[in-house]
C-alpha positions as CSV (number, residue, x, y, z in Angstrom):
1,M,1.2,23.9,-35.1
2,N,3.3,24.4,-32.1
3,C,3.2,23.1,-28.5
4,S,1.0,24.7,-25.8
5,N,3.6,23.7,-23.0
6,C,6.8,24.4,-24.6
7,G,6.4,25.7,-28.1
8,T,8.3,23.4,-30.1
9,P,6.8,22.8,-33.6
10,A,4.8,19.6,-34.3
11,A,4.0,17.9,-37.2
12,P,-0.2,17.9,-38.4
13,G,-1.8,14.6,-36.9
14,Q,0.9,14.3,-34.2
15,Q,-0.8,13.6,-30.8
16,F,2.0,14.4,-28.1
17,C,5.2,16.7,-28.3
18,N,8.4,15.3,-29.2
19,S,10.1,17.4,-26.7
20,C,8.4,17.6,-23.5
21,G,5.6,14.8,-24.2
22,A,2.5,17.0,-23.5
23,P,-0.7,16.4,-25.5
24,L,-0.8,18.5,-28.4
25,G,-4.3,19.0,-28.1
26,G,-4.2,21.8,-25.6
27,G,-3.4,22.2,-21.6
28,N,-0.2,21.5,-19.8
29,T,-1.4,18.1,-18.3
30,Y,1.0,15.1,-19.0
31,Y,-1.5,12.4,-18.3
32,S,-5.0,12.2,-19.2
33,A,-8.1,12.1,-17.1
34,P,-8.8,8.7,-15.7
35,P,-11.4,6.6,-17.3
36,T,-15.1,7.0,-16.2
37,Q,-16.2,3.7,-17.1
38,S,-16.1,1.2,-13.9
39,Y,-14.5,-1.9,-14.0
40,D,-16.5,-4.1,-11.2
41,I,-15.5,-7.8,-11.9
42,D,-17.1,-10.8,-10.0
43,E,-16.0,-14.5,-9.8
44,A,-18.7,-15.3,-12.3
45,S,-17.5,-13.1,-15.0
46,L,-13.8,-14.6,-14.9
47,P,-12.8,-17.4,-17.3
48,P,-12.8,-20.8,-15.4
49,Q,-8.9,-20.8,-15.8
50,Y,-8.7,-17.5,-13.5
51,R,-11.0,-18.4,-10.6
52,P,-10.0,-17.9,-7.4
53,L,-10.1,-21.0,-5.1
54,S,-11.6,-21.1,-1.5
55,P,-9.8,-21.7,1.5
56,W,-11.6,-25.0,1.9
57,A,-10.4,-26.0,-1.6
58,Y,-6.9,-25.0,-0.6
59,L,-7.2,-27.3,2.6
60,G,-8.4,-29.8,0.5
61,Y,-5.9,-29.9,-2.1
62,M,-3.1,-29.6,0.7
63,L,-4.7,-32.9,2.5
64,L,-4.8,-34.6,-1.2
65,F,-1.3,-34.0,-1.8
66,S,-0.5,-35.2,1.4
67,L,-1.2,-38.7,0.5
68,P,1.6,-41.3,-0.2
69,V,1.3,-42.1,-3.9
70,V,-2.1,-40.7,-5.1
71,G,-1.1,-37.3,-3.7
72,L,2.3,-37.0,-5.3
73,V,1.0,-38.1,-9.0
74,L,-1.8,-35.5,-8.4
75,L,0.7,-33.1,-7.0
76,I,2.6,-33.4,-10.5
77,V,-0.3,-33.5,-12.6
78,F,-1.7,-30.2,-11.1
79,S,1.7,-28.5,-11.2
80,F,1.5,-28.6,-15.3
81,S,-2.0,-28.0,-15.7
82,D,-3.6,-24.9,-17.0
83,E,-6.9,-25.7,-16.2
84,N,-6.8,-23.2,-13.0
85,I,-3.8,-20.9,-12.7
86,N,-4.5,-20.9,-8.5
87,R,-4.5,-24.6,-8.4
88,R,-1.3,-24.7,-10.5
89,N,0.3,-22.1,-8.3
90,F,-0.7,-24.0,-5.4
91,A,0.7,-27.0,-6.3
92,R,3.9,-25.8,-7.5
93,S,4.4,-23.7,-4.1
94,Y,3.6,-27.4,-2.3
95,W,6.6,-28.4,-4.1
96,C,8.7,-25.8,-2.9
97,A,7.6,-26.6,0.5
98,L,8.4,-30.2,0.0
99,L,11.8,-29.4,-1.1
100,V,12.4,-27.1,1.9
101,A,11.1,-30.1,4.3
102,V,13.4,-32.4,2.9
103,I,16.5,-30.1,3.2
104,V,16.0,-29.3,6.8
105,I,15.5,-33.1,7.2
106,V,18.9,-33.9,5.7
107,I,20.4,-31.1,7.5
108,V,19.2,-32.4,11.0
109,A,19.8,-35.9,10.0
110,V,23.6,-35.0,9.3
111,L,23.8,-33.0,12.3
112,A,22.3,-35.9,14.3
113,L,24.9,-38.4,13.1
114,V,27.8,-36.0,13.4
115,L,27.0,-35.4,17.0
116,R,26.2,-38.9,17.8
117,F,29.7,-39.5,16.7
118,S,31.3,-37.1,18.3
119,I,29.6,-37.9,21.4
120,L,30.5,-41.8,21.3
121,D,34.2,-40.7,20.6
122,Y,34.3,-38.8,23.8
123,D,36.2,-40.2,26.6
124,F,34.0,-39.6,30.0
125,Y,36.7,-41.2,32.3
């Protein structure tokens, strides 16, 4: 059997040409037709681990994570929990936001101290 696209000999039972990659069943198309089966997926058919969160859930988690001690504990728990991937990713993104906020606060505090001492050292007379 030879490839109908490039003429390279092929072994019996071989599905694609080793030279050009064309299917050996005939024709010179490199890809098969798209599947005719529909892949409509609704939330009810998803496993609980992959179900999306509503906007109100994100708001609720944001308010919950803002609580001083309880929020921090739940933030740690949800960051490592695989019960819902979307909640875990939101908790991890909240950690990133907290880290950025702490870095900005430290930079502003250092600049304020530097400027304060430089203004105090300035002689106005």
